[in-house]
N, C-alpha and C positions, 0 to 999 in steps of 0.2 A: 646608580654609580656612587661609590664611596670615595671620600677624600681622606687620604692618609696624611697626617701632620706629625712632625717630629721636632722637638719632644712634646709629648702631650700626656698628661696624667690621666689614668683611667683606673677603674676599680682593681685591675690586675697589676697596677704599678706603673704602666707606661705604654707607649705605642711602638716600642722598638720591635717587639715580636711581629706585629702586623707588617712592618716594613720588611723584616727578614723573610716572612712568608711570601710577600709580594715578589721580592727579588728571587726567591727560590723557584717560584712558579714561572716567572719571566725567563729565568735561565733555562728551564726545561723546554719552554716554548721556543726560545731562540735556537736551541740545539735541534729541535724538530724541524724548524724552518730552514736552517743551514744544511742539514743532512737530507731534507725532503723525505724524512721518515716519520709518518704520523705517530703520535703518542696518545695514550688514553689518560683520562683523569685518574684512573686507578694506578697506572704506571707512575704518574707524578707523585701520588700519595705514598707509594712504597719506596720512592727515592729517599724520603726522609720522614718516616712515621713519627719519630720522636719530636720533630718540629711541628708537623701538621696536626698530629693528635687525632683528628677526625677527618674522614673522607669529605664531609660537608665543607670543611675549611677550603679544601682544594676546589671543590665544585663551585663554591661562591666566588672565589678569587678568579677562576677562569672566566666565569660568566661576567664578572665585573670588568675584567680586562677587555673582553670582546665587545661589551657595550660601550666602554670608554673609547675604543678605537673605531667604533661603528663597523665592525666586521663580524662574520660568523665564526663559530669555534672551528669549523672546518678550515677556514682561511688561516687560522692560527696553527693548523695541523694538529689540533686536539680532537680526538674522536671519543665519543661516549662508548663504553663497553656495551656490546649488544646483549640483550637479555630476551628480547621479543622473539616470538616464533609464529609461523603460519602453517596452515594445513590446506591442501586442495590441489588436485592434479591439473586444474584449469589454469594454474599460474606457474610460470617458470621465470627464472631470473638470469639474464645475460650480464655477466660481470665485465668490468673494464679489462680484466685479464683475458677475456675471451671464454672463460668457463661458463657453462650453462648449468644452473641449479634447478632441477625439476621438483615441483611440489608433489606431495604424496597425500592420498586421501585418508590415511590412517596413522601416519607418522608426522610429528612436527619437524619443521625445517627452520633453522636459525635465520633470522632476518639480518642481513649484513648492513653495514653503514650505507647510507644513501649515496655517498660519493663513490662507492665501489660498484654501484649498480648502473650499468649502461642502458639497459632496456628491460621493461616488463613485457613478457610474452604471455598474452592472455587468450585463451580459447574463446571463440565467438559465442558459444552457448552459455557463457557465464550469466547468471541471473541475479546474484546478490553477493554482498560482502558483509561479514559480521565480525566486529571486534568485541572481545569478551574481557571483562575485568580480571577474572580469576583463572589461574592456570589449571586448577583442578576441574573446573567446568569445561574449559577448553579441551583437556585431555579426555574427558568423558565423551564429548562429541566427536573427537578424533577416533576413539576406539570403536564407535559404532558406525564410522564412515559417513557422518552426517553431511559432509560436503557433496556426496553423491546419492547416498541412500536416505532420502527423506520423502515425506508424503507429497510434497510439491513436485517431485521429480524434476527439480531444477538444480543444477550444480552451482556451487559457490565457493567462497574462500573464508576461512576462519583465521583470525589473528588474535594474539593476546600480548600485552605488554607486561603481564604478570604483576598487576597492581598499577601503581602510577607508571605511566609509559615512559620508556626511554626514547631518545631522539630518533633512532633508527626505525622504531615501530611507528612513530608519528609521521616520519618522512614517507614510509611505505603507504600508510593509510591516506596521506595527502595525495600521493601519486595516483592511487586508485580512485580517490574521490574526484580528482580533477581530470583524470584520463578516461574514465568510463562514462558512457552515456548517462544522462540524467535519469532515464527510466530504470537504471540498475541501482537499487537502494543500497545505502551504506548503513547497516544496523549496528546498534550498540546494546550490549547486555551487561548491566552493572547492578550492584547492590542497591536496594531501596533505602539508602542512608546518605547523609550529607557528603561523605567521602566518596561514595560511588558517583554521586552527581558531580563532585569536583573533578573526578577522573573523566567523566563525560565532557565536562566543560573544557578540560585541558585538551582533549582530542579535537573538539569542535572549534574552539576559539583561541587556544593557546594558553600558556602559563604566563603570568605577569613577569616572571624572572627572565623570560626569553622573548620579550616583545620585539626585540631587534632582529629576531630570526623568524618571526611569526609567519611570514609569507610562504615559506616552504614546509610549514608544520601543521597547518590547520585543515580541518575537514568540516566546513560549516554546514554541509547538507546531511550531517549525521542524524539518523532517526533513532530515538530511544525506544527500543522494542520492549524492554522490561529489565528488571522487575520494578514496576512503578508503584508508589503508594496507592494509587487509584485502582490498581489491579488486585490488591490483596483480598478485598471482599469477595470478588468473583472466584478467587482461588480457594476460598473457604479455609483460610489459614487459621489454625487453632491459636488461642491466646498464648499458649506455650511457645509457639513458633515466632512470636514477635518479641522485640527487645525495646526497652524504654530508652527514650532519648536522654542523654546526659547533658549537663550544663554546657560542656564543651561542644556537643553536637548542636545544641540550640544556637550557640555563638557562631558556629560554622554556617548554619543555615542562614542566619541573619546577614553574614558577610556575602553569601552567594546571592541573596535576595537584593542586596544593595548594588549589584553589578548592573550596568546599563544594558539596554537592548542589543547593543552591538557586540556584547560579550556574554550574553545569556539569553536563552530562548524563553519567551513569555510562557510557553507551555510547560517548560521545566520549572519555572518559578511557581506555577500553580501546583505542581506536584510537591514542591518543597513546602508550600503553605498547608497542603493536606497533611504532610508528614508532621509539621509543627503543631497543627491543631489536634491531631490524633495523639501526639506524644510518643509515637511508636516508629520503629524502623525495622527493617528485615534484610536478610542476606539472600543472595540468589538461591542458596540451598533450600530456602523455604518451599520452593516449587517441588522439591522431591517428596514432600509430605502431602502434596495435592494429587488427587486421583481424578480431577475433572477432565471431561472429554474422553476421547479415544484416540489411539495412535496405532501405528504399525507395530509398536512394541509397548505393551501396557506396563512393562517393568521400568519404563523410562518416562516418567511424567515430565521431566525437563524437556525431552524431545517433543512430547505432546504439546507442551506450553508454547515452545518456540514455533512449531509448525502452525499452531492455531493463530498466533499473533502475525506470523508472516503471511498466512493465507488471508487474514483480514486486511493486511496492507495491500496485497496484490489484487 
């Protein structure tokens, strides 16, 4: 929570702009509350681009206001713009409007805001859920119909927040994590680098900026399927496929290692130590260069890798 004081000298000349920004954001929120029409952070930003200058200014101010009043952003009628998508015909969404959105095994479906979802309709034969960091990897698995067509012959759901996840994707994963039986795993596939792990931690334990909304956003039983630093040797990745850690990467790793057990898995910390000791990181795409094992489609080593790791889990 920030304290705005006026007048106050700063490097930019004073605190007047911060006060004006706060008032502008509060005005937009007040309008949304009075009209009962939700507004997005993006909408607020475009109301006065010249004043806000950056989307991050609006994002931070909305989060600060919500934390100050001990409410969620939804209670302020501020919605995050949806960017996450899911794939899988075992999942359908019943919206508050009564509309039912059916999932597809080869086409992505946009994940609506959690407040707009009345019910998740899930088929009984669902066997797994997988959240993926990168949209490109998600799209590859969609195209091959991985949610149905896999060597395990077990249907599942794919999700992606396209990098650092939006609120709607985290809400969806939370509902699946808490609503499905414990024997149905919630897998995660992220880069073997500190920022991939940070995304993993965000899904599992929440972000520090939204701790006041943590309860409806976390998925603590998330299983890191790959790509892990400890898996790189078995994948026979060539030196050209690895990237050297930068000083910024090393600093990020140290920050992640400093988190307590309640906000970081000991197993994930060990993977970070392996990364730090090796001085190397890699992206999910490194799997494409691996031909280890066999699968129903030898042209897709990524599929082979995921099937092998899932089979080992089950």
